[in-house]
N, C-alpha and C positions, 0 to 999 in steps of 0.2 A: 169787369171782374174776371172774365174769362181770359183777357189778355195778360193779366197779372199772375196767372197760375204758373207758367214756366219760371217766372222770376222767383215765385215763392218756393217752388220745388228745388230750384237751384240753391236758394238760401238754406233750405232745410238740409239738403244734401251736404252743403259746405259745413253746416254746424255738426252734422253726424260724423263727417270725415275728421273734423278738428277734434271732436270728442274722442273718436277712435284712436287718433294719433296720440292724444294726451294720455289716454288709458294705456295704450301700448308702451308709451314712454315710461309710465309709472311701473308697469309690469317688468319691463327690461331693467329699469333702475333697481327695483326690488330684487330681481333675480341676480344681478351683478353684486348687490350688497350681500346676499346670502352666500354667493360663491366666494366672495372675498373673506367673509367671516368663517367659512368652513375650510378654507385652504390651510393645509398642514404640511409639515415636513417630518419624515421619519428617518432616524439615524440610529446607528449602533455605536455606543461608547464602550471603552474598555479600560481596565485598570490592572496593573501587575504589582506584585509585592513579593520580595524575597524574604524568606523567614528561615529560622533555624529551629529544628526540632527541640522540644524541651522535655521529652520523655522517651526513654528507650526501654523496650521490652525484650528480654533475652530468654529464650526457652531452650532447655537442654534436657538430657535424660541419661540414665545409667541402668545397667542390668546385671544380674548375676545368675549363673547356672550351676546346678548341682544335682546329683542323683536323687536326693530326697528333698522333700519340701522344707524340712527343718534346716538342712545344710544350706539350702538356697536362701532361706530367711536370714540365717546367721551371716552369710557372706554379704547379702544386700545391706544388712545393718552396719557391718564393718565398712563397706564402701560408702555408705551415707556419712559416716563419721569423717572419712577422708574428704568427701565433697564439702561438708560443712567447714572443715578445717581450711580447705582451699579458699572458700568464699570469705571466711573470717580473716584470713591473712591478706586478702585484697580489699578489706574494708567494706564488705557487703553484709550488713547486719540483718537485713530483711529479705525474705524470699518465701515463695509458696511451694509446698510440696503436694503433688497429686497423690491420690490413693495408689497403693501398690497393685500392679496388674500381674496376675498369675497365669502362666501358660504351661500346659503339659508338653513335654518333648517326647516324640514318638519315633520309632524306627521300624522299618519293614523287615520282618523275618520270615523265613520259609521253613515250614515243618510239614513233613509228609506230603510234599508237593503243593501245599497251600501257603499263600502269602498273607500274613496278618500284620497289623500294626501293634507294636508293643511299647508301652511307656518306658522311657529310659531315664527320665529326669524331669526337672522343672526349671522354667526360666521366670524369674521375677524382675519386673522393671518398674522404674519410678521416674516421673517427670518433675522438673523443677522450673520455676518461672521467677525471674528477677525483674522488678520494675524500679527504675531509678531516674532521677533528674540529671544524673552525672552521665551525660551523653558522650563524654570523651573517654572515660575510664572503662565503663562497662563493655564496650565493644572489644577491648583488648583481652577480655577474659576468654573469648572464644579461642584465640591463638595460644593463650597461656594455659588453657585447660589440658594441653598435652602432658602437663606435669602429672595429671591424674592417671593417664594411660601408663606412664612410667611406673606408677604405683600399683598397677594391676587392675585399675578400675575401668570397666567398659563404658567410658563416658563419651557422649556424643552431643556436640552443639547442633541444635536443630534449626533455629531461626533467630533473626535479629530484626526488630521493627523499630523504626524511628517515627514518632508521632508529634505533631504540633497541636497541643491541646487548646490553643486559643483560636482555632480556625473559625468558629462561629462568630466571635467578636470581629475577626478580620473581615468576614463576609459583609457585615453591616457597614464597616468603614469603607470597604472597597466598592460597595454599591453606590455610596455617595460620590466617590471619586470617579466611578464610571459614568455616573449621571452628569457630572461636571464636564467630563470629556465629550459626552454626547452633545451637551449644550454648545461647547466650543466648536465642534464640527458643524452643528446646525447653523451657528452664526456665520461661519465661513461660507457655507453653501448659499445661505440666504443673501448674503452680501453680494455674491456674484450676480444675482438677479435683481439687485436694487431693492431688496426687501429686508425686513428686520424680524427677529423673533419676538413674539408677543408673550406667550406663556407655555408652560409644560402642560400638555393634555393628558398624557399617560406614560407610564414607565413599567417595563417588565424585565426582571432580572433573569439572565440566562444561567446555565449550569456552571457552577464553579469548578475549575480544574486545579488540582494540586499535583504538580509534577516535580521530578527532580530539578535541581537548579537550572534555570534558563530553558527548561523543557517547554514544548509547545503542543504536545499531544492533546487530543480532545476525544471525548466520548459522550454519547447521549446521556449516560447516567452520571457523568462527572468522574474524573480520575481522583483517586485519593492515595497518592504514593506513600508507602511506608518503608521503602528500601533505602532512601537517602537521608543523610543528616541535614543537608541544605536543600530547601525547596523553593519553588516559585508558585505563588497562587495567582491565578488569572480569573477575572470575572468580566462579564459583559452585561450591558443594559440596553435594551431596545426602547427608545424614547420617541414620543411624538410631540411636536411643538406646533402651535398655531402661529401664523404669520401676520404681521401688520401690513 
């Protein structure tokens, strides 16, 4: 019996070694399987769309000055009639008038060696806002408004904004396009390594940029251009895909 112990120990050691190798092989195989299943690729897709503004907002104002408040009111009322006649002749039936702003006009006078401020009159001002889908005709009003100056109206064009009102709908459409672009990029990259895309794991839309036509400027908050009639909307999507 004693002479057989070394043989028995060797047999047991061989069995333990084989079992250890088999277990290690299972662990390694399982580890590689998990790695293969967790392998992903992250890419950024983009989409661009050129659009035309469908709303224009024109803001302007006029004012009148006179020594007394009553005279200033009468002059402002007469100027308003001229402004309304001007807009009517250009086919602008709707506009919004802001409340009249009143400001006292003062001048410094010296009496007995002392300088004081004395009221010398009033300035009344009123703002007007025109909103229209006619993005071609309304902008011309700014240059044509010199006609009012010739009539003695202190009229001033303040700002012109061009707005694309369907921007929210465009964002949804462009997110889908940017995701398709991300998938195409991921397919190309995976193919270089002999792999294939399995499925989309996650997608996050970036900040949408609205710039003048063909503009590429970016900002963390997202640009929203209102200065140009023609615009370019750019969107990005960061997508993660699993690999086969």
